[in-house]
C-alpha positions in Angstrom: -10.2 -59.0 27.3 -10.0 -61.5 30.1 -11.6 -64.3 28.0 -9.2 -63.4 25.2 -6.2 -63.6 27.5 -7.4 -66.9 28.9 -7.8 -68.3 25.4 -4.3 -67.0 24.5 -2.8 -68.7 27.6 -4.5 -72.0 26.6 -3.1 -71.7 23.1 0.4 -71.1 24.4 0.0 -74.1 26.8 -1.1 -76.3 23.9 1.8 -75.2 21.7 4.3 -75.9 24.4 2.8 -79.3 25.1 3.0 -80.2 21.4 6.7 -79.1 21.4 7.3 -81.4 24.4 5.5 -84.3 22.7 7.6 -83.7 19.5 10.8 -83.8 21.5 9.7 -87.0 23.2 8.8 -88.7 19.9 12.2 -87.6 18.4 14.1 -89.0 21.4 12.2 -92.3 21.1 12.8 -92.5 17.4 16.6 -91.9 17.9 16.5 -94.7 20.5 14.8 -97.1 18.1 17.6 -96.3 15.6 20.2 -97.3 18.2 21.7 -93.8 18.4 20.5 -92.7 21.8 23.2 -92.8 24.5 22.3 -95.4 27.3 22.5 -92.7 29.9 19.4 -91.0 28.2 17.5 -94.3 28.0 17.5 -95.2 31.7 19.1 -93.5 34.8 22.4 -95.4 35.4 22.5 -97.4 38.6 25.4 -95.3 39.8 23.3 -92.1 39.7 20.4 -93.6 41.7 20.5 -92.3 45.2 20.2 -95.0 47.9 16.8 -93.7 49.2 16.0 -97.0 50.8 19.2 -97.1 52.8 18.7 -93.5 53.9 15.1 -94.2 54.9 16.2 -97.4 56.8 18.8 -95.3 58.7 16.2 -92.7 59.6 13.6 -95.4 60.7 16.2 -97.3 62.7 17.2 -94.0 64.5 13.6 -93.2 65.3 12.8 -96.8 66.2 15.8 -97.6 68.4 17.6 -94.5 69.4 14.6 -92.3 70.0 12.8 -95.2 71.6 9.7 -95.2 69.4 9.6 -99.0 69.3 9.4 -99.1 73.1 6.6 -96.6 73.1 4.6 -98.4 70.5 5.0 -101.7 72.2 3.8 -100.1 75.4 0.7 -98.8 73.5 0.3 -102.2 72.0 -0.5 -103.6 75.5 -3.5 -101.3 75.8 -4.7 -102.1 72.3 -4.2 -105.8 72.7 -6.4 -105.6 75.9 -9.1 -103.9 73.9 -8.8 -106.5 71.0 -8.9 -109.3 73.5 -12.1 -108.0 75.0 -13.9 -107.7 71.6 -12.4 -111.0 70.5 -13.7 -112.7 73.7 -17.2 -111.2 73.3 -17.6 -111.9 69.6 -16.0 -115.2 69.0 -14.9 -116.6 72.4 -11.1 -116.0 72.6 -10.3 -117.2 76.1 -9.1 -114.0 77.7 -10.6 -111.5 80.1 -13.5 -110.8 80.7 -14.4 -114.5 79.8 -18.0 -113.6 78.9 -18.1 -114.6 75.3 -18.9 -115.6 72.8 -22.2 -113.7 72.3 -24.7 -116.1 70.5 -25.2 -115.3 66.9 -28.9 -115.1 67.4 -28.5 -112.2 69.9 -26.2 -110.3 67.4 -28.7 -110.9 64.5 -31.6 -109.7 66.7 -29.8 -106.5 67.8 -28.7 -105.9 64.2 -32.3 -106.2 63.0 -33.6 -103.8 65.7 -30.9 -101.2 64.8 -31.7 -101.6 61.1 -35.5 -101.0 61.8 -34.7 -97.9 63.9 -32.5 -96.5 61.1 -34.4 -97.5 58.0 -37.5 -99.6 58.6 -38.3 -103.2 57.7 -36.1 -103.4 54.7 -33.0 -102.3 56.6 -34.0 -104.7 59.5 -34.2 -107.6 57.0 -30.9 -106.7 55.4 -29.1 -106.4 58.8 -30.7 -109.4 60.4 -30.5 -111.4 57.2 -26.7 -110.7 56.8 -25.9 -112.1 60.3 -28.2 -115.1 59.8 -26.6 -115.9 56.4 -23.1 -115.6 58.0 -24.0 -118.1 60.8 -25.9 -120.6 58.6 -23.1 -120.7 56.0 -20.6 -121.6 58.7 -18.6 -118.4 58.6 -19.6 -116.9 62.0 -16.3 -117.3 63.7 -14.1 -115.9 60.9 -16.6 -113.0 60.4 -16.4 -112.1 64.1 -12.6 -112.3 64.0 -12.9 -109.5 61.4 -15.6 -107.6 63.3 -13.6 -107.8 66.5 -10.9 -105.6 64.9 -13.4 -103.4 63.1 -15.3 -102.4 66.2 -12.0 -101.2 67.7 -10.4 -99.6 64.6 -13.5 -97.6 63.4 -14.1 -95.8 66.7 -10.4 -95.0 67.1 -10.2 -93.6 63.5 -13.4 -91.6 64.2 -12.0 -90.1 67.5 -8.6 -89.3 66.1 -10.0 -88.0 62.8 -12.6 -85.8 64.6 -10.0 -84.3 66.9 -7.5 -83.5 64.1 -10.4 -82.2 62.0 -11.4 -79.8 64.7 -7.8 -78.7 65.2 -7.4 -78.1 61.4 -10.5 -76.0 61.5 -9.4 -74.0 64.5 -5.8 -73.5 63.4 -5.2 -72.6 59.7 -1.5 -73.6 59.9 -2.5 -77.1 61.0 -4.9 -77.3 58.1 -2.1 -76.3 55.7 0.3 -78.8 57.2 -2.2 -81.6 57.1 -3.5 -81.2 53.5 -0.3 -82.5 51.7 0.0 -85.3 54.2 -3.6 -86.4 53.7 -3.1 -86.2 49.9 -0.2 -88.6 50.2 -1.9 -90.9 52.7 -4.9 -91.3 50.4 -2.7 -92.3 47.5 -0.3 -94.6 49.3 -0.8 -98.3 48.5 -2.1 -100.3 51.4 1.0 -102.5 51.6 2.9 -99.3 52.7 0.6 -99.2 55.8 1.1 -102.8 56.7 4.9 -103.2 57.1 5.4 -100.3 59.6 2.4 -101.7 61.6 4.0 -105.1 61.7 7.4 -103.7 62.8 6.0 -101.4 65.5 2.9 -103.3 66.7 3.6 -107.1 66.1 2.0 -109.4 63.5 -1.7 -110.2 63.8 -4.8 -108.4 65.0 -2.8 -105.6 66.7 -0.9 -104.6 63.6 -4.1 -105.1 61.6 -6.0 -102.7 63.9 -3.3 -100.0 63.7 -3.0 -100.2 59.9 -6.8 -100.1 59.5 -7.1 -97.1 61.9 -4.4 -95.0 60.1 -5.8 -95.9 56.7 -9.3 -94.7 57.7 -8.4 -91.4 59.4 -8.0 -89.0 56.4 -11.7 -88.8 55.2 -12.8 -88.2 58.8 -10.4 -85.2 59.1 -11.5 -83.8 55.7 -15.2 -84.2 56.3 -15.0 -82.7 59.9 -13.1 -79.7 58.7 -15.5 -79.2 55.7 -18.6 -79.5 58.0 -17.3 -77.0 60.5 -16.2 -74.5 57.8 -19.8 -74.6 56.4 -21.5 -73.7 59.6 -23.6 -70.5 59.1 -22.3 -67.3 60.7 -25.8 -66.5 61.8 -26.1 -69.7 63.8 -22.7 -68.9 65.5 -23.8 -65.4 66.3 -27.0 -66.7 67.9 -24.9 -69.0 70.1 -22.5 -66.2 71.1 -25.4 -63.9 72.0 -26.9 -66.6 74.3 -23.6 -66.5 76.2 -22.0 -69.7 75.1 -18.4 -70.3 76.0 -15.9 -71.5 73.3 -16.4 -75.1 74.4 -20.2 -74.8 74.5 -20.2 -73.2 71.0 -18.2 -76.2 69.7 -20.4 -78.8 71.5 -23.9 -77.2 71.1 -23.5 -75.1 67.9 -20.7 -76.2 65.5 -20.8 -80.0 65.9 -24.6 -80.3 65.6 -24.6 -78.0 62.6 -21.9 -80.0 61.0 -23.7 -83.3 61.8 -24.3 -84.4 58.2 -20.7 -84.0 57.0 -19.4 -85.7 60.2 -21.7 -88.6 59.7 -20.6 -88.9 56.0 -17.1 -89.1 57.4 -18.2 -91.9 59.8 -19.7 -93.8 56.8 -16.4 -93.5 54.9 -14.4 -94.5 58.0 -16.5 -97.7 58.4 -16.2 -98.6 54.8 -12.4 -98.0 54.6 -12.0 -100.0 57.9 -13.8 -102.9 56.5 -11.9 -102.8 53.2 -8.5 -102.6 55.1 -9.3 -105.1 57.8 -9.9 -107.7 55.0 -6.6 -106.8 53.3 -4.6 -107.1 56.6 -4.8 -110.9 55.9 -1.4 -110.3 54.2 0.2 -109.6 57.7 -1.4 -112.5 59.5 -4.7 -111.0 60.5 -7.2 -113.8 60.9 -10.8 -113.5 59.7 -12.7 -113.3 56.4 -9.7 -111.9 54.5 -7.3 -114.6 55.6 -9.8 -117.3 54.7 -10.5 -115.7 51.3 -6.8 -115.4 50.6 -6.3 -119.1 51.5 -9.2 -120.3 49.4 -8.2 -118.2 46.3 -4.6 -119.4 46.7 -5.8 -123.0 46.5 -8.2 -122.2 43.7 -11.3 -123.2 45.7 -13.6 -120.9 43.8 -16.9 -122.1 45.4 -15.7 -121.4 49.0 -14.1 -118.1 47.8 -17.5 -117.2 46.3 -19.3 -117.8 49.6 -16.8 -115.8 51.6 -17.0 -113.1 49.0 -20.8 -112.9 49.4 -20.4 -112.6 53.2 -17.9 -109.8 52.8 -20.2 -108.0 50.3 -23.3 -108.4 52.6 -21.4 -107.0 55.6 -20.1 -104.1 53.5 -23.6 -103.3 52.1 -25.2 -103.6 55.5 -22.7 -101.3 57.2 -22.8 -98.9 54.3 -26.6 -98.7 54.2 -27.0 -98.4 57.9 -24.4 -95.7 58.3 -25.9 -93.7 55.3 -29.4 -94.1 56.9 -27.9 -92.6 60.1 -26.6 -89.6 58.1 -30.1 -88.7 56.8 -32.1 -89.6 60.0 -33.0 -86.6 62.0 -32.9 -86.6 65.9 -36.3 -87.5 67.4 -38.0 -85.0 69.6 -40.7 -85.9 72.2 -43.2 -83.8 74.0 -42.4 -82.9 77.6 -43.6 -85.5 80.0 -43.3 -88.4 77.5 -42.5 -91.6 79.5 -38.9 -92.8 79.5 -39.8 -96.2 78.0 -41.6 -94.5 75.0 -38.6 -92.3 74.3 -36.2 -95.3 74.3 -38.5 -98.0 72.9 -36.0 -99.3 70.3 -33.2 -99.4 72.9 -35.4 -101.5 75.3 -36.5 -103.8 72.5 -32.9 -104.4 71.5 -31.7 -105.1 75.0 -34.7 -107.3 75.6 -34.1 -109.4 72.5 -30.4 -109.6 73.2 -31.0 -111.0 76.7 -33.8 -113.3 75.5 -31.6 -115.0 72.9 -28.7 -115.3 75.3 -31.1 -117.2 77.5 -32.4 -119.3 74.6 -28.8 -120.1 73.6 -28.2 -121.7 77.0 -30.7 -124.4 76.2 -30.6 -124.7 72.4 -27.0 -125.2 71.2 -27.8 -124.2 67.5 -29.0 -120.8 68.7 -25.5 -120.2 70.2 -23.1 -121.7 67.6 -23.5 -123.6 64.4 -20.9 -126.3 64.0 -19.2 -127.4 60.8 -21.5 -130.4 60.3 -24.6 -128.3 60.9 -24.0 -125.4 58.5 -25.4 -125.1 55.0 -22.2 -124.3 53.1 -22.4 -125.3 49.5 -18.8 -124.5 48.7 -18.0 -127.8 46.9 -21.2 -127.7 45.0 -20.7 -124.1 43.9 -17.1 -125.0 42.9 -18.4 -127.8 40.7 -21.0 -125.5 39.1 -18.3 -122.8 38.5 -15.9 -125.3 36.9 -18.7 -126.8 34.9 -19.7 -123.3 33.6 -16.1 -122.5 32.7 -15.8 -125.8 30.8 -18.7 -124.9 28.5 -17.4 -124.7 25.0 -18.8 -121.2 24.4 -17.3 -119.9 27.6 -13.9 -121.5 27.0 -13.8 -120.2 23.5 -14.7 -116.6 24.6 -12.3 -116.5 27.5 -9.6 -118.2 25.4 -10.1 -115.7 22.6 -10.0 -112.7 25.0 -6.8 -114.1 26.7 -5.1 -114.6 23.3 -6.3 -111.5 21.6 -5.9 -109.0 24.4 -2.6 -110.4 25.7 -0.9 -111.0 22.4 -2.3 -108.3 20.2 -3.0 -105.5 22.7 -1.6 -105.7 26.2 1.9 -107.1 25.8 2.7 -104.9 22.7 1.4 -101.9 24.7 3.5 -102.8 27.7 6.6 -103.4 25.6 6.1 -100.0 23.8 5.8 -98.2 27.1 9.0 -99.9 28.4 10.8 -98.9 25.1 10.3 -95.2 25.6 13.4 -93.5 27.1 12.9 -92.2 30.6 13.3 -88.5 29.7 10.9 -88.9 26.8 8.3 -90.6 29.1 8.6 -87.8 31.6 8.2 -85.2 28.8 5.0 -86.9 27.7 3.6 -86.8 31.2 4.6 -83.2 31.6 3.0 -82.3 28.3 -0.3 -84.0 29.4 -0.2 -82.1 32.7 0.6 -78.8 31.0 -2.1 -79.2 28.4 -4.8 -80.3 30.9 -3.9 -78.6 34.1 -1.4 -75.7 33.5 2.1 -74.8 34.5 1.9 -75.7 38.2 0.6 -79.2 37.4 3.3 -79.6 34.7 6.1 -78.6 37.2 4.7 -81.0 39.8 4.5 -83.8 37.2 8.1 -83.2 36.2 9.3 -83.3 39.9 7.1 -86.4 40.8 8.1 -88.5 37.8 11.8 -87.5 38.0 11.7 -88.8 41.6 10.2 -92.0 40.4 13.0 -92.2 37.7 15.7 -91.8 40.3 14.1 -94.3 42.7 15.7 -97.2 41.0 12.2 -98.7 40.2 11.4 -97.1 36.9 10.6 -100.2 34.9 8.3 -101.6 37.6 6.6 -98.2 37.8 6.0 -98.1 34.1 4.5 -101.6 34.2 2.2 -100.4 37.1 1.2 -97.4 34.9 0.6 -99.7 31.9 -1.8 -101.8 34.0 -3.6 -98.7 35.2 -3.9 -97.1 31.7 -5.0 -100.3 30.0 -7.7 -101.1 32.6 -9.0 -97.5 32.7 -9.1 -97.3 28.8 -11.0 -100.6 28.6 -13.3 -99.4 31.5 -14.1 -96.3 29.5 -15.1 -98.3 26.5 -17.7 -100.1 28.6 -18.6 -97.6 31.4 -19.0 -94.4 29.3 -21.5 -95.9 26.8 -23.4 -97.6 29.6 -23.6 -94.3 31.5 -24.8 -92.4 28.5 -27.4 -95.0 27.7 -28.7 -95.2 31.3 -28.9 -91.4 31.6 -31.5 -91.3 28.8 -34.3 -92.5 31.2 -34.9 -91.8 34.9 -35.8 -95.5 35.5 -32.5 -96.9 34.1 -30.5 -94.0 35.7 -31.7 -95.0 39.1 -31.2 -98.7 38.5 -27.6 -98.3 37.3 -26.8 -95.8 40.0 -28.1 -98.3 42.6 -25.8 -101.0 41.1 -22.9 -98.5 41.2 -23.6 -97.6 44.8 -23.7 -101.2 45.8 -20.6 -102.1 43.8 -18.7 -99.3 45.5 -19.3 -100.8 48.9 -17.6 -104.1 47.8 -14.1 -104.5 49.4 -11.6 -104.6 46.6 -10.5 -108.1 47.3 -13.9 -109.4 46.1 -13.2 -108.2 42.5 -10.3 -110.7 42.2 -12.8 -113.6 42.4 -14.5 -113.2 39.0 -11.2 -112.3 37.4 -9.6 -115.5 38.6 -12.7 -117.5 37.8 -12.7 -116.4 34.2 -9.0 -116.0 33.3 -7.0 -117.9 36.0 -3.7 -116.5 37.2 -2.8 -114.4 34.2 -2.1 -110.8 33.1 -5.6 -110.5 31.7 -7.1 -111.4 35.1 -5.1 -108.5 36.6 -6.5 -106.0 34.0 -10.0 -107.4 34.3 -10.1 -107.1 38.1 -8.9 -103.5 37.8 -11.3 -102.8 35.0 -14.5 -103.8 36.9 -13.3 -101.9 40.0 -12.6 -98.7 37.9 -15.7 -98.9 35.8 -18.0 -98.0 38.7 -17.0 -94.3 39.1 -16.8 -93.8 35.4 -20.4 -95.0 34.9 -21.7 -93.3 38.0 -20.3 -89.8 37.2 -21.3 -90.0 33.5 -24.9 -90.5 34.6 -24.6 -87.8 37.3 -23.0 -85.4 34.8 -25.6 -85.9 32.1 -28.5 -85.6 34.6 -27.1 -82.3 35.9 -27.2 -80.6 32.5 -29.8 -77.7 32.9 -33.1 -78.4 31.2 -33.2 -75.1 29.5 -30.0 -76.0 27.6 -31.5 -79.2 26.3 -34.8 -77.5 25.5 -32.9 -74.8 23.5 -31.2 -77.6 21.5 -34.6 -79.3 20.8 -36.1 -76.0 19.7 -33.1 -75.4 17.3 -33.9 -78.8 15.6 -30.9 -80.7 16.9 -31.1 -84.5 16.6 -30.6 -86.7 19.7 -26.9 -87.4 18.7 -26.2 -83.7 18.0 -27.8 -82.7 21.3 -25.6 -85.3 23.1 -22.3 -84.3 21.4 -22.8 -80.5 21.2 -24.7 -79.7 24.4 -25.0 -82.5 27.0 -21.5 -84.0 26.9 -19.6 -80.6 27.0 -21.6 -79.5 30.0 -21.3 -82.9 31.7 -17.5 -83.2 31.1 -16.4 -81.5 34.4 -18.4 -84.0 36.4 -17.4 -86.9 34.2 -13.7 -85.8 34.8 -14.2 -86.4 38.5 -15.3 -90.0 37.7 -12.3 -90.4 35.4 -10.0 -89.2 38.2 -11.6 -91.6 40.7 -11.3 -94.4 38.2 -7.5 -93.8 37.9 -7.2 -93.6 41.7 -9.2 -96.9 42.1 -7.0 -98.5 39.4 -3.8 -97.5 41.3 -5.3 -99.0 44.4 -6.5 -102.2 42.8 -3.3 -102.8 40.8 -1.4 -103.3 44.1 -4.0 -105.8 45.3 -3.8 -107.6 42.0 -0.2 -108.4 42.9 -1.8 -111.5 44.6 -2.6 -112.8 41.1 1.0 -112.4 40.1 2.4 -109.3 38.4 5.8 -107.7 37.6 5.0 -104.3 39.0 5.5 -102.3 42.2 2.7 -104.2 43.9 4.6 -107.5 43.6 7.7 -105.9 45.1 5.7 -104.3 47.9 4.1 -107.7 48.7 7.6 -109.2 49.0 8.7 -106.5 51.5 6.1 -107.8 53.9 8.1 -111.0 54.4 11.0 -109.0 56.0 11.8 -105.7 57.7 12.9 -103.7 54.7 11.0 -100.6 55.6 13.1 -98.2 53.5 12.4 -100.2 50.3 8.7 -100.5 51.3 8.4 -96.7 51.6 10.3 -96.0 48.3 7.9 -98.3 46.4 4.8 -96.9 48.1 5.9 -93.3 47.4 6.5 -94.2 43.7 2.8 -95.3 43.4 1.7 -92.2 45.4 3.6 -89.8 43.2 2.2 -91.2 40.0 -1.3 -91.2 41.4 -1.0 -87.6 42.7 0.2 -86.4 39.3 -3.0 -87.5 37.6 -5.2 -86.5 40.6 -3.9 -82.9 40.7 -4.0 -82.5 36.9 -7.5 -83.9 36.3 -9.1 -82.1 39.2 -7.6 -78.8 38.2 -9.0 -79.2 34.7 -12.4 -80.1 36.1 -12.3 -77.0 38.3 -11.3 -74.7 35.4 -14.0 -76.1 33.2 -16.7 -75.6 35.9 -15.6 -72.0 36.2 -15.6 -71.5 32.5 -19.1 -72.9 32.2 -20.3 -70.8 35.1 -21.1 -73.9 37.2 -19.0 -72.8 40.2 -15.9 -74.3 41.6 
């Protein structure tokens, strides 16, 4: 009876969704005939509430009347002091404590020792090699400018996230209050973090550190709460029976038991901090991001490529080391083991650190590598890239793709989306949410997209959505077949998953480099940069979904005489779809994130408008634009994840 009722509800939902689609099509047809009143095509300007003005008034009241600006500027002094210390130590900014800069050889040696402790010789080679590359290629100073903010922002995000995570676990009302805030924070475009940071904490490293910290906090809160909730009641009872106080239970029972989840949160914090600290170049933050922005702006592709490699190496190193820390178990020694044996790696690291500081006093190249001493091949790489792009076959291919995709596909699709009346567009989104997620998701979709319609930025929002849909659709055409093919063998599954893991560590800015190289500053470059960024989760979760199909199901299909194609379509894909849906959802979230970054290439969407707000103090407009992106992303996020959860339950795979 329950299964029948569920099927009946799904049928009713499908019928209602079809009716909504029919109404939307009718309304669009009437508009094409010129019979639709203008008020039903777009919300008249007179009916658009002045959200930006209202928000500006609230921000000014909080900033000036409540004295938040004075408070933040006071806090800025302490943060500036911390940043001055790390800047002085890492690249020699002449402030207190006047001890820097630390020689690159010392940093590379310590990095190699930490890498060996966490993952053996391969990790040591990766960590040490990354720092050696950075120094030899002449990018040490700009890399340390980036790292000087990262080493402050990441611990701050960790401490704040851990504290709020513990509080959310302790107090259910805090958890309920934080969940919607975290959902919005995780979908807000990064430009929305930058302008408030500039206004309240000054331009440069201080604002960069604040924006980076806030951006990286949500995953730490979520993973801490998740880890503490999963602690076994038996373990807690054992702690209580041994007479632990509440604080002792937290410190000696809960936190050690939730170690894995907390360290996964640390990994995500580090990666988000690195991604954001590169993007803070837009608000005057010096370092790798600023240099990359400058090189790409002047179309120096060779130098951009070198800086991109450095960013990728740093990202991969930090990712691999933090992941190795997650799986590494604490070492235990027999009672009476000498102190030096228990802390051998620490002593080795300190010893090498001091040794190379001493060497650097006598050998200049061991301390710093000057511009004339480095091995940068930026000009040569630039010549090679331009030579490659001038090959007739390459020019013909990129020219064909630009002409065909732009003229035949992308521009007509964009114009079609813009031609749909606003109410009809909202009805189509509601129909999609109803059909896939249910009534609650449909109601939320209606509210969210209606708010976007009344924001005054509807056309820009539609163009943003057009870029996302186009890129994700093209990514599916490449990523899904690749994932299906790779999942057929263990060897290729592992190889492609390794590529996906590595690609997911790349800061998003890096994906602009191949797009600009191949297609210049054009619309197709925007779509291409989003496509390669969004393809990673699609491919990854397709492989994971197909590999998770129970063997007995595939064996049953083999025994029934199914062909390979029949087994794929009738058994494997239906069972893998809930997992693949998570990849599809992530691809859409990645696309919304990347479309804002692609504003650097030159677009006509919300990202371009958001970028313009950074030049002034129009905080209200900045938040309205950011919330438009967030509302659209949340609509798809809630709908697709609800469908995936329902499918898992229906297939008996758990929630």
